C-alpha positions as CSV (number, residue, x, y, z in Angstrom):
1,M,1.7,-18.1,-10.5
2,N,1.2,-21.8,-9.9
3,D,3.0,-22.6,-13.1
4,D,6.2,-20.9,-11.7
5,P,6.6,-21.6,-8.0
6,A,10.1,-20.3,-8.0
7,G,8.6,-17.0,-9.2
8,K,7.0,-16.4,-5.9
9,T,10.3,-17.2,-4.1
10,H,12.1,-14.7,-6.3
11,A,9.3,-12.0,-5.7
12,Y,9.4,-12.4,-2.0
13,G,13.2,-12.5,-2.0
14,S,13.2,-9.3,-3.9
15,L,10.7,-7.7,-1.6
16,Y,13.0,-8.6,1.4
17,S,16.1,-7.2,-0.4
18,I,14.4,-4.0,-1.3
19,N,13.2,-3.4,2.2
20,H,16.6,-4.3,3.6
21,A,18.2,-1.7,1.2
22,F,15.7,0.9,2.3
23,Q,16.5,0.2,6.0
24,E,20.2,0.6,5.2
25,I,19.6,4.0,3.6
26,A,17.6,5.1,6.6
27,E,20.4,4.0,8.9
28,H,23.0,5.9,6.9
29,L,20.8,9.0,6.9
30,K,20.6,8.8,10.7
31,R,24.4,8.4,11.0
32,L,25.0,11.4,8.8
33,E,22.6,13.4,10.8
34,E,24.3,12.4,14.1
35,R,27.7,13.4,12.6
36,Q,26.1,16.7,11.6
37,V,26.8,16.1,7.9
38,L,23.1,16.5,7.3
39,T,20.8,18.8,9.1
40,P,18.0,17.2,11.0
41,E,15.4,18.9,8.8
42,F,17.1,17.6,5.6
43,A,17.5,14.1,7.0
44,E,13.9,13.9,8.2
45,A,12.6,15.1,4.8
46,R,14.6,12.4,3.1
47,R,13.5,9.7,5.5
48,I,9.8,10.7,4.9
49,A,10.4,10.5,1.1
50,L,12.2,7.2,1.5
51,E,9.4,5.7,3.6
52,E,6.8,6.9,1.1
53,L,8.7,5.2,-1.7
54,R,9.1,2.1,0.3
55,A,5.4,1.9,1.1
56,G,4.5,2.4,-2.5
57,I,6.8,-0.3,-3.7
58,N,5.6,-2.7,-0.9
59,H,2.0,-1.9,-1.7
60,G,2.5,-2.7,-5.4
61,I,4.2,-5.9,-4.8
62,A,1.8,-7.0,-2.0
63,A,-1.2,-6.3,-4.3
64,H,0.3,-8.4,-7.1
65,M,1.2,-11.2,-4.7
66,L,-2.2,-11.2,-3.1
67,A,-3.8,-11.9,-6.4
68,A,-1.2,-14.6,-7.2
69,E,-1.6,-16.2,-3.7
70,Q,-5.4,-16.2,-4.1
71,D,-5.1,-17.8,-7.5
72,D,-2.8,-20.5,-6.1
73,W,-5.0,-21.1,-3.1
74,A,-8.0,-21.7,-5.4
75,W,-6.0,-23.8,-7.8
76,F,-4.4,-26.1,-5.2
77,G,-7.7,-26.3,-3.4
78,K,-9.3,-27.7,-6.5
79,L,-6.4,-30.1,-7.0
80,R,-6.7,-31.4,-3.4
81,I,-10.5,-31.8,-3.7
82,A,-10.1,-33.7,-7.0
83,Q,-7.4,-35.9,-5.5
84,E,-9.6,-36.7,-2.4
85,G,-12.4,-37.6,-4.7
86,K,-10.4,-40.4,-6.3
């Protein structure tokens, strides 16, 4: 990803936004449960499904970003070493 540094910013920004949205949904489920619009069993089942989906998305993004960060670390390490050798 070193040829597109803004790409990492966008990816991490999207990860934040996705997690924020999941948190908002969880809070709305809790409110609806507290107001007895949803049964506790129904709300809990949806929270579990929500967290499973969140974890899966986070895992996929984190796995991709790990590879990109490792590539960048190696690339910029090589650049630093080359510059220090001048």
